[in-house]
C-alpha positions as CSV (number, residue, x, y, z in Angstrom):
1,X,-51.5,-101.2,-47.6
2,X,-49.5,-99.5,-44.9
3,X,-50.6,-96.7,-42.6
4,X,-48.7,-93.9,-44.6
5,X,-50.6,-94.8,-47.8
6,X,-53.9,-94.8,-45.9
7,X,-53.2,-91.3,-44.6
8,X,-52.3,-89.9,-48.0
9,X,-55.5,-91.3,-49.5
10,X,-57.6,-89.8,-46.7
11,X,-56.0,-86.4,-47.2
12,X,-56.4,-86.5,-51.0
13,X,-60.2,-87.3,-50.5
14,X,-60.5,-84.3,-48.1
15,X,-59.0,-81.8,-50.5
16,X,-60.2,-83.3,-53.8
17,X,-63.1,-80.9,-54.0
18,X,-61.3,-77.9,-52.6
19,X,-60.1,-75.1,-55.0
20,X,-57.8,-72.2,-54.5
21,X,-59.3,-68.7,-54.6
22,X,-58.3,-66.4,-57.4
23,X,-56.6,-63.9,-55.0
24,X,-54.5,-66.5,-53.2
25,X,-51.4,-65.6,-55.1
26,X,-51.9,-61.9,-54.5
27,X,-52.5,-62.5,-50.8
28,X,-49.3,-64.6,-50.6
29,X,-47.3,-61.9,-52.3
30,X,-48.8,-59.1,-50.1
31,X,-47.9,-61.0,-46.9
32,X,-44.4,-61.6,-48.2
33,X,-43.9,-57.9,-48.9
34,X,-45.2,-57.0,-45.4
35,X,-42.9,-59.5,-43.8
36,X,-39.9,-58.1,-45.7
37,X,-40.8,-54.5,-44.6
38,X,-41.0,-55.6,-40.9
39,X,-37.6,-57.3,-41.3
40,X,-36.0,-54.1,-42.9
41,X,-37.5,-51.8,-40.2
42,X,-36.2,-54.0,-37.4
43,X,-32.7,-54.1,-39.0
44,X,-32.7,-50.2,-39.3
45,X,-33.6,-49.8,-35.6
46,X,-30.9,-52.2,-34.6
47,X,-28.3,-50.4,-36.8
48,X,-29.3,-47.0,-35.2
49,X,-28.9,-48.4,-31.7
50,X,-25.5,-49.8,-32.5
51,X,-24.4,-46.4,-33.9
52,X,-25.6,-44.5,-30.8
53,X,-23.8,-46.8,-28.5
54,X,-20.6,-46.4,-30.5
55,X,-20.8,-42.6,-30.2
56,X,-21.2,-42.4,-26.4
57,X,-17.5,-43.1,-25.6
58,X,-16.4,-40.5,-28.2
59,X,-18.7,-37.8,-26.7
60,X,-17.4,-38.6,-23.2
61,X,-13.8,-38.2,-24.3
62,X,-14.4,-34.9,-26.2
63,X,-16.6,-33.3,-23.5
64,X,-14.7,-30.3,-21.9
65,X,-14.1,-30.5,-18.2
66,X,-15.8,-27.6,-16.3
67,X,-13.5,-24.9,-14.8
68,X,-12.9,-25.4,-11.1
69,X,-13.6,-29.2,-11.2
70,X,-11.9,-30.7,-8.2
71,X,-11.0,-33.8,-10.3
72,X,-8.7,-31.8,-12.5
73,X,-7.5,-29.0,-10.2
74,X,-6.8,-31.1,-7.1
75,X,-3.2,-32.3,-7.1
76,X,-2.6,-36.0,-6.8
77,X,-0.3,-35.6,-3.8
78,X,0.2,-33.2,-0.9
79,X,2.7,-31.0,-2.8
80,X,1.2,-27.8,-4.3
81,X,0.8,-27.9,-8.1
82,X,2.4,-24.5,-8.4
83,X,5.3,-24.9,-6.1
84,X,8.1,-27.4,-6.4
85,X,8.6,-29.7,-3.4
86,X,11.2,-28.7,-0.9
87,X,14.4,-30.6,-1.3
88,X,16.1,-32.0,1.8
89,X,19.4,-30.4,2.6
90,X,22.6,-31.9,1.3
91,X,24.4,-34.3,3.5
92,X,26.7,-32.5,5.9
93,X,25.0,-29.1,5.5
94,X,22.7,-27.8,8.3
95,X,19.1,-27.0,7.3
96,X,18.2,-23.3,7.2
97,X,16.2,-22.3,10.3
98,X,12.5,-21.5,9.7
99,X,11.5,-17.9,10.0
100,X,8.6,-19.0,12.2
101,X,10.8,-19.9,15.1
102,X,13.2,-17.0,14.6
103,X,13.0,-14.4,17.3
104,X,11.2,-11.3,16.3
105,X,10.0,-12.9,13.0
106,X,6.3,-12.3,13.8
107,X,6.8,-8.9,15.3
108,X,5.6,-6.0,13.1
109,X,8.2,-3.4,12.3
110,X,8.0,-0.3,14.5
111,X,7.4,3.0,12.8
112,X,10.4,5.3,12.9
113,X,10.4,7.9,15.7
114,X,9.3,11.3,14.7
115,X,12.3,13.6,14.1
116,X,12.8,16.4,16.7
117,X,10.9,19.5,15.8
118,X,12.4,22.9,15.1
119,X,10.8,24.6,18.0
120,X,7.8,26.0,16.1
121,X,4.2,25.1,17.0
122,X,2.5,22.4,14.9
123,X,0.4,23.6,12.0
124,X,-3.3,22.8,11.7
125,X,-4.3,20.8,8.6
126,X,-5.1,23.0,5.7
127,X,-3.4,26.1,7.0
128,X,-1.2,26.4,3.9
129,X,2.1,26.7,6.0
130,X,1.3,29.8,7.9
131,X,3.6,30.3,10.9
132,X,2.0,30.4,14.4
133,X,-1.3,29.3,15.9
134,X,-4.5,30.5,14.2
135,X,-7.8,31.2,15.8
136,X,-10.2,28.3,15.6
137,X,-12.6,30.1,13.2
138,X,-9.8,30.6,10.6
139,X,-8.9,27.4,8.6
140,X,-6.7,28.7,5.8
141,X,-3.9,31.2,5.2
142,X,-1.3,31.3,2.3
143,X,2.2,30.0,3.0
144,X,4.9,32.3,4.3
145,X,2.7,34.6,6.5
146,X,3.2,35.1,10.2
147,X,1.0,36.8,12.8
148,X,2.2,40.3,13.7
149,X,0.8,39.8,17.2
150,X,-2.3,38.4,18.9
151,X,-5.7,39.3,17.5
152,X,-7.0,42.6,18.9
153,X,-10.5,43.0,20.2
154,X,-12.2,46.5,20.3
155,X,-15.6,47.0,21.8
156,X,-18.0,49.9,21.2
157,X,-21.5,50.7,22.3
158,X,-23.0,48.6,19.5
159,X,-20.1,46.6,18.0
160,X,-17.4,44.2,18.9
161,X,-14.6,43.8,16.4
162,X,-11.8,41.2,16.4
163,X,-8.9,42.1,14.0
164,X,-6.1,39.6,13.1
165,X,-3.1,40.6,10.9
166,X,-0.5,38.4,9.2
167,X,2.5,39.6,7.1
168,X,5.3,37.9,5.2
169,X,7.0,37.6,1.8
170,X,3.7,36.8,0.3
171,X,2.1,40.1,1.2
172,X,-0.3,40.6,4.1
173,X,-3.8,39.6,5.2
174,X,-6.2,41.3,7.6
175,X,-9.4,39.6,8.9
176,X,-12.0,41.5,10.8
177,X,-14.8,39.8,12.6
178,X,-17.7,42.1,13.6
179,X,-20.5,41.3,15.9
180,X,-23.4,43.7,16.1
181,X,-27.2,43.4,16.3
182,X,-27.4,46.5,14.0
183,X,-25.8,44.9,11.0
184,X,-28.2,44.7,8.1
185,X,-25.8,43.3,5.3
186,X,-22.3,43.4,3.9
187,X,-22.7,47.0,2.9
188,X,-22.4,47.9,6.6
189,X,-18.9,46.4,6.6
190,X,-17.4,47.9,3.4
191,X,-14.7,50.6,4.2
192,X,-13.3,51.3,0.8
193,X,-14.6,54.1,-1.4
194,X,-16.1,53.5,-4.8
195,X,-18.7,51.2,-6.2
196,X,-18.3,47.7,-4.7
197,X,-18.5,44.5,-6.8
198,X,-20.8,41.5,-6.1
199,X,-19.7,38.0,-5.1
200,X,-20.7,35.3,-2.7
201,X,-18.9,33.3,0.0
202,X,-20.3,29.8,0.6
203,X,-23.6,30.9,-0.9
204,X,-23.9,34.1,1.1
205,X,-24.0,37.5,-0.8
206,X,-20.8,39.4,-0.6
207,X,-19.3,42.7,-1.7
208,X,-15.8,43.3,-3.0
209,X,-13.8,46.5,-3.2
210,X,-10.3,47.8,-3.9
211,X,-8.5,49.4,-1.0
212,X,-6.0,52.2,-1.4
213,X,-2.7,50.6,-2.5
214,X,-2.4,47.0,-3.9
215,X,-5.0,45.6,-1.6
216,X,-8.5,44.2,-2.1
217,X,-11.2,43.2,0.4
218,X,-14.4,41.2,0.5
219,X,-17.2,41.5,3.1
220,X,-20.2,39.3,3.9
221,X,-22.6,38.3,6.6
222,X,-21.6,34.9,8.1
223,X,-24.8,34.7,10.0
224,X,-27.3,37.2,11.5
225,X,-25.4,39.7,13.6
226,X,-22.0,38.5,12.6
227,X,-20.1,40.0,9.6
228,X,-16.6,39.3,8.2
229,X,-14.2,41.5,6.2
230,X,-11.0,39.9,4.6
231,X,-8.4,42.2,3.1
232,X,-5.3,40.9,1.3
233,X,-2.4,42.5,-0.5
234,X,0.6,41.3,-2.5
235,X,0.6,37.7,-3.6
236,X,-1.9,36.9,-1.0
237,X,-4.5,39.0,-2.9
238,X,-4.7,36.2,-5.5
239,X,-6.0,33.9,-2.8
240,X,-8.6,36.3,-1.4
241,X,-11.6,34.1,-2.1
242,X,-9.9,31.0,-0.8
243,X,-9.0,32.8,2.5
244,X,-12.6,34.0,2.8
245,X,-14.0,30.5,2.3
246,X,-11.8,29.4,5.1
247,X,-13.3,31.8,7.6
248,X,-16.0,30.0,9.6
249,X,-17.0,32.0,12.7
């Protein structure tokens, strides 16, 4: 008898008394199913990984480039992307000289010289075109009026009155500046008869009244001890309040 036969005989004697358990078949089937489940799960994970790797290049190609990215806005050469490169001059034609080297190219243009005046004195800003120089405490008069002469100053025992008059096609205007320690209010300045009306000049109480003829006046206290009366006639009467607002003693 050879060695292989001896081994088979010995193995048969070892398992002759052994018997399979009743649940052996079920255990084999259960292990087989679990092995198949593990194989299927591993295959699903592998398929998902392959799909994700395949989508990466597509996402990169579809992703929008941010605005202002230097990779897209920077031109590939030294020529501006919005300006065509300069062409060299044709053979036989001289190149046009650069404005940088041209004499006077960098010099700013000089403003034109002021035209010669007409002999009248310059007007102050906001004077409305009145002819002649105004006192510093008067900032507005309607256009077309001219002073009849220098302002007159009269002094009494308790008052000092400065009177200025302008006349023209637009009517006439008279402004009286009164300085007195005895002034108690605009009622001390009103010269016209009748019942005065009430107004205000720059927040100060004022009284208005009609003078004989087509004239109207307004009086107010500019500050303690200083009163003002403005009288206007003709077209200038329509600007009475504006004239009064421009008196700033």
